[in-house]
C-alpha positions, 0 to 999 in steps of 0.5 A: 242100459244104454248103447251108443249106436255109432263108434265112428262117423263112418259106421253105418247106422243100425238096420233096426231099432235100438229097443229090438236089440237083446241085452246080449245082442248089445253086450257083444256087438263090436265096432269096426276101425277104418283107421289105426288112430280109431283103434287106439281110442278103444281104450277111451270108448271101453270104459265109457258107460254107454258102451260098456254093455257091449264093448269088452273085447278079450285080447282074442277080440282085440287080436281079431279086430287089429288083424281085420285092419291089417288084412284090409277087412275092417269093413267086413260085417261085425260078428261074434268071436266064434270058436272057429274064428278063435282057432284061426286067430290063434293059428299064429301066436305072432299074429296075436302077440304082436297086436297085443304087444303094440297096444299094451307096449307103453303100459308095460314099458312104464310099469318097468321103469316104475319096478326100477324105481320101487326096487333098484337096490335089488338091481344095483346092490347085493342084499344079503338075507337070511335065505342067501344060504342054502338058495345059492347052493345047488341042492340036486334034484330032487331036493328038500323042497320036494322031500320035506315041503312038498314043493316039487313045482319049486324044485323043478323051477330051481333045477331048470334055472340051474339048481341055484339062485342068481339073484340079479338074473332072477330079478331081471326075469321075475319082474317082467313075469310079474308085469305080465302076470298083471296084464293076464289079470286085466284079461280076465275081466276083459280089459283093454284100456292101456291106462287101466292095464298100466295101473293094474300091473304096477299095482300088482308088480310094486305092491309091498308084499311083492318085495318078499317075492324078491327077498330070497336069493333063488325063489323069485321065479318060483313065486312069480311063476307060481302066479302065472300058472294059476293065472293061466289056468283061469284065463284057459277056462276063459277062452275054452270053455267048450273044450273037453280038454279045458278042465284037465289042463286048468287042473294041471296048472292049478296043481303045478302053482300050488306045488310051487308055494302051497299058500297059493291055495289062497290066490286060486280062491281069491282069483275066482271070487274076483272073477265072481265079482267082475261077472257081476259087474258086467252082468246086464241082467239077462238070464242068458248072461247069467247062464254063461257067467254061471258056466264059466264060474263052475269050470273055474270051480271044477278046475280049481277043486281037481287041481287041489285034489291032483296036488293032495294025490301027488303029495301022497304018492311023494310021501309014500316013495320017499317017506313021510317027512313030517314024522322026522322034521320039525321043518316039514311038519310046519310046512305040511300041517293042517287044521283041525275042526277045533282050529277052525272058530279060533282061526276065523276070528284071527282072519276077520281081524286081519281082514279089518286091518287090511281094509280100514287099518292099512299102514301103506297110504299114510295115517289119514288114509288108513281106510283107503282100501275099505272105502274103494270096497264100499264104493264099489259095492254101493255103485253095483247095487245101484246099478243092479236096482236101477238097470235090471228089469226083473225084480228076481234078478235084483234079488239073486244079484244082490244075494250074491254081493252079499254071498261074496263079501262074506267069503272075501276074507276066508279067500284072502286068508285061505293058508291060515285057514288050511294050517294054523302054523302059518305065519304073516309074511308078505308072500303069503298075503299076495292075494291082497295085492290082486284084491287091491288092484282089482278095486280100481278096475272094478270101479271103472267097470261100474261107475258113471262119468268122467269124474268118477273115472279120474278120481279112480285113476288118481287114486291108482296112481298115489297108491302107485307112489306109496308103494314105490316109496315103501319098496325103495325105503326097504331096499335102502334100509336092507342094503344098510342092514347088510353092512351093519350085519356084516360088520357085527359079524366080522368083529364077532368072528375075530373074537372067536378066532382069538378065543379058541385055539384053532386045532386043524380040522376040529370043529366047534358047536356054536351057542348063540344067546340073544341077537344084537340090537337093530338100530333104529334107523334100520327099522321100516316106517310101515312093515311090509311083511317082507324078509329084506326088512328081517335080520340075517344073522338069526338062529337058523342061519348064524353058523352058515354066516360065521363060517363064511366070514371065517372062510372054513367049515369051522361050526356046526349047530348044537344039539340040546344037551350042548345048549344046555351045557352052554347056558350053565 
């Protein structure tokens, strides 16, 4: 692979011929910048194919380069960032985060503006969903989340946010955190192009599945911080591979991410697999690079497995301490259910079917582009295989790379749908399918890593912007319909409450069992044009929330849920 000799006019030429540079040396050499404008042009230099093998700085690299300029040391010899240099740079977080913010502030602000367009209804109106109760009620600590669901991470975040949900406040904090998750995701692949960062953060923060994160009255921060913990674990391993404490600390972060929401195990597996594909896309065929990437992926795997084992151990301890909740709670039995060997084959068929629909039958991009995600994946695989076959000097490494690509493709469906392999009682919801969001955002980045030429680059950018536009429309429609549904259902519940008050001879302190047969048909106007798997589009007056909703409208604790005998009596 060719490497550009100079990044700017004032840079001195190399003292030795190009052919004497090893592939690893070409990959790790960094340019010096004498003017701020040249530093800003790194975004364009990074994605040029000529500069790709050697110009892929991480956040630490960029901070180091920027600090060199600020301190007047831009002309010092450019060397690899050693462990010592990293410690010096990270000694002051202000010095590290300042250049990062200055570089990505336009990307972050633009992404936040896109989020306002997508989720404006959630900001400026109150959306009532079937989880407003009990999310806005203080459940104490530890609550049912720990006792019945095994989610002490979620319980801890609820405790820190006041033990109850405040949707506007939680959303105002959750959206920037999810945008930061997008920036952290791009850092895992050494992406520094502000335009690429904008596309990735926007796709990750406004994908229709993300609206399910914000459809509960108090789980906004729980779900986005679960992503943050998992991404931080992978970033920590990438930056501190030589530290003894890296794997234990990363395992603790993974454990907390899973304890926020158990289906996050799918995100853990998917991020590992995306890093696997990213390292293949950045591999130059050298054995030294292969060994380094293999070590990194091994440390990631060790952190993942250790974190999952730690979660299982803590779950067993909590069940021993608090009692096994699944023995007396149907709710807990579903949340903590696990698959058996007999469930594997049927679940594998469901997973493969869902993967086919995601890749080649997605409703998110219109009828004419239902195969868009599948086409992007196929294009990435073709370009990656072409690069391997043309540029790798060793036939053994070519065969190894192709084998690894095939292995990664075989693992992809199961990584995206890990909750459905672990528990057959899992249901399709946006918050469970969030790994697909990160996979969708990864594809444009991967194409920019392996593709050649400006034509492909701007094609990928155009496709990314188109995807963002579609996601904004889907999210805005979901918020709009949720607002209309809230009005419709409260009007219905008000009429129902009036009938109840007219039919009953109300006695002070008397309570009545409520048996609801059927539910009102939702008007066609309230049905979304695209199914986003978001709880925003679900009815609020539902069998497990109808009592709370009616009591709220009645203004008294008049009704309660019936037992089986009362249900049979009510149906007779």
